[in-house]
MILUM-459372 format. One record per residue (C-alpha): residue in one letter; x, y, z. Coordinates in steps of 0.05 Angstrom, whole numbers, padded with zeros to 5 digits, always signed. Layout:
N
aXYZ
...
This chain:
260
m-00258-00288-01725
d-00219-00348-01746
f-00265-00392-01745
r-00219-00446-01772
k-00169-00417-01714
r-00227-00420-01673
f-00250-00497-01671
i-00199-00542-01706
v-00158-00594-01644
s-00084-00591-01665
p-00049-00646-01685
g-00027-00678-01625
k-00071-00646-01570
k-00102-00687-01522
v-00187-00678-01529
n-00228-00660-01465
l-00293-00648-01495
s-00321-00620-01413
k-00270-00566-01431
h-00315-00549-01493
d-00378-00503-01483
p-00431-00535-01531
a-00475-00469-01520
f-00420-00408-01541
t-00431-00366-01594
g-00373-00311-01584
d-00387-00254-01604
y-00453-00259-01623
k-00510-00243-01572
d-00567-00260-01624
k-00592-00300-01684
a-00600-00223-01723
r-00528-00207-01730
a-00511-00280-01744
k-00565-00283-01794
e-00541-00226-01844
e-00469-00260-01835
f-00497-00323-01860
e-00527-00302-01929
k-00459-00259-01936
f-00436-00315-01931
s-00472-00370-01963
a-00475-00325-02026
k-00398-00332-02025
l-00408-00400-02028
i-00439-00410-02086
t-00397-00368-02121
l-00337-00413-02102
q-00376-00476-02110
n-00398-00457-02187
a-00318-00447-02193
f-00300-00511-02154
y-00336-00559-02196
a-00305-00521-02270
d-00242-00531-02247
s-00257-00595-02230
s-00184-00612-02199
k-00189-00623-02134
a-00248-00650-02090
l-00279-00628-02009
l-00292-00686-01971
i-00345-00656-01916
v-00348-00714-01850
l-00405-00685-01797
q-00401-00736-01730
a-00432-00721-01681
m-00486-00746-01617
d-00556-00779-01637
t-00590-00714-01647
g-00537-00669-01659
g-00555-00639-01723
k-00528-00665-01776
d-00581-00661-01812
g-00603-00594-01796
t-00529-00572-01817
i-00530-00599-01887
r-00593-00574-01900
h-00586-00504-01876
v-00517-00501-01889
f-00522-00531-01964
s-00580-00515-01988
g-00566-00455-02037
v-00510-00498-02072
n-00511-00529-02140
p-00543-00592-02133
e-00503-00618-02201
g-00434-00618-02151
c-00445-00640-02086
r-00467-00716-02055
v-00492-00728-01991
t-00478-00797-01969
a-00518-00823-01882
f-00484-00885-01876
k-00529-00930-01835
a-00507-00994-01802
p-00464-01042-01850
s-00507-01090-01893
q-00468-01161-01899
d-00442-01149-01967
e-00410-01091-01932
l-00383-01128-01882
a-00347-01172-01913
h-00302-01126-01932
d-00262-01080-01888
f-00297-01033-01844
l-00264-00968-01907
w-00286-01010-01971
r-00356-00986-01969
i-00319-00901-01942
h-00274-00911-02002
a-00334-00921-02044
a-00371-00856-02025
i-00308-00808-02045
p-00332-00746-02081
p-00289-00744-02154
k-00253-00680-02172
g-00296-00626-02176
y-00350-00643-02130
i-00366-00636-02048
g-00378-00694-02022
i-00420-00682-01955
f-00427-00755-01898
n-00477-00763-01847
r-00433-00811-01797
s-00371-00831-01819
h-00326-00890-01833
y-00302-00857-01749
e-00364-00911-01729
d-00322-00963-01730
v-00279-00935-01672
l-00345-00905-01636
i-00412-00950-01628
v-00366-01006-01656
r-00322-00993-01588
v-00382-00956-01547
h-00417-01035-01553
n-00362-01079-01569
l-00372-01090-01629
v-00311-01122-01637
p-00250-01138-01597
k-00210-01074-01573
e-00150-01105-01612
v-00189-01092-01672
w-00214-01023-01654
s-00152-00999-01640
r-00118-01013-01699
r-00169-00966-01726
y-00148-00901-01714
d-00075-00905-01763
q-00114-00950-01813
i-00155-00883-01814
n-00110-00831-01805
e-00068-00863-01866
f-00131-00878-01912
e-00140-00803-01897
n-00068-00776-01913
i-00085-00823-01982
l-00138-00773-02001
t-00104-00715-01979
e-00035-00737-02027
n-00097-00742-02085
n-00135-00673-02086
v-00188-00700-02036
t-00182-00651-01979
v-00203-00667-01918
l-00256-00626-01868
k-00277-00656-01811
i-00317-00639-01764
f-00360-00661-01690
l-00426-00616-01665
h-00413-00615-01601
i-00489-00609-01556
s-00488-00625-01484
k-00525-00670-01467
d-00598-00633-01433
e-00592-00602-01508
q-00608-00678-01529
k-00657-00683-01476
r-00681-00624-01502
r-00687-00654-01573
l-00709-00717-01561
d-00775-00689-01517
a-00790-00639-01582
r-00784-00715-01631
r-00841-00732-01580
q-00881-00682-01570
d-00886-00639-01641
p-00929-00685-01682
e-00898-00656-01748
k-00820-00685-01717
n-00840-00757-01692
w-00807-00795-01740
k-00748-00777-01719
f-00758-00802-01655
n-00731-00875-01659
p-00733-00907-01568
d-00666-00922-01587
d-00645-00857-01584
l-00649-00859-01501
k-00617-00927-01501
e-00554-00895-01537
r-00564-00837-01504
k-00543-00891-01430
h-00486-00895-01455
w-00470-00814-01460
d-00395-00819-01418
d-00381-00873-01464
y-00396-00841-01527
t-00354-00786-01504
k-00281-00821-01482
a-00294-00859-01558
y-00283-00779-01594
e-00243-00757-01550
e-00204-00810-01581
a-00218-00812-01647
l-00207-00728-01643
t-00140-00745-01600
r-00112-00795-01645
c-00144-00771-01710
s-00142-00694-01717
t-00078-00678-01761
k-00041-00637-01806
a-00069-00663-01875
a-00143-00680-01845
p-00157-00631-01780
w-00215-00648-01746
f-00260-00583-01721
v-00299-00574-01648
i-00362-00537-01660
p-00405-00519-01599
a-00474-00531-01635
d-00532-00526-01563
n-00542-00473-01615
k-00586-00486-01687
w-00565-00409-01720
f-00483-00402-01682
r-00470-00487-01724
n-00501-00466-01787
l-00449-00395-01778
a-00396-00439-01752
v-00401-00488-01805
l-00408-00441-01858
k-00351-00401-01859
i-00310-00457-01843
v-00322-00496-01908
t-00324-00428-01948
q-00251-00406-01918
t-00238-00481-01927
l-00250-00482-02002
e-00224-00409-02001
g-00161-00431-01988
l-00160-00485-02042
k-00170-00416-02099
p-00215-00458-02147
r-00211-00427-02222
y-00245-00434-02275
p-00216-00469-02334
k-00187-00429-02398
p-00237-00433-02459
k-00199-00487-02500
């Protein structure tokens, strides 16, 4: 299966998340086959990242978005566990500070863009400004509705300056979210992850779905496409993201520089 072709959002295509099965696993019926392939691609990712870091002519930005409990932390932990941390940066975007609010919404994002040779991973991103901001009416519609075009222009600037932008939406079902929230409450080792606010946000599931559908539809471009990854099964989610990241790095053709 070509994971890039299978899960990419074609530019200009209207996204309806109800037509994307979050429990899809394709030809993989269980973890066994997926584990073998995961290990193979993990080794390939490590090799590619070493060359990418040495080459230092391009940067790769990976944007992870999901509903609460969608698996952003788990994806980062599993998919990138073997890469050289010297050439990988993870940025988790929380509620903006007063200083950040005093600037335009992309100011803090631009400051976190990875330099050449690095893989940058965003745990949440600038898309929160057309998601939570929209759902909770934090700014007027006339403000957030202009941001889709501003985001596209921003990402186009990045790609024209040798930053490849890879955007991944981890798609889970509402039932799976409930199971994960229950696990956080019941498992002592996961209690720390439980936030009562997640239950409040869950009430806005339909609103978030609409917000995501519009963001995926309007902001999947040839330069910076979106991928919708089925994420109910964590093992398939990890494999899909790993293969897409690895294939993307392969396409960038990193080369070790010649000695001076």
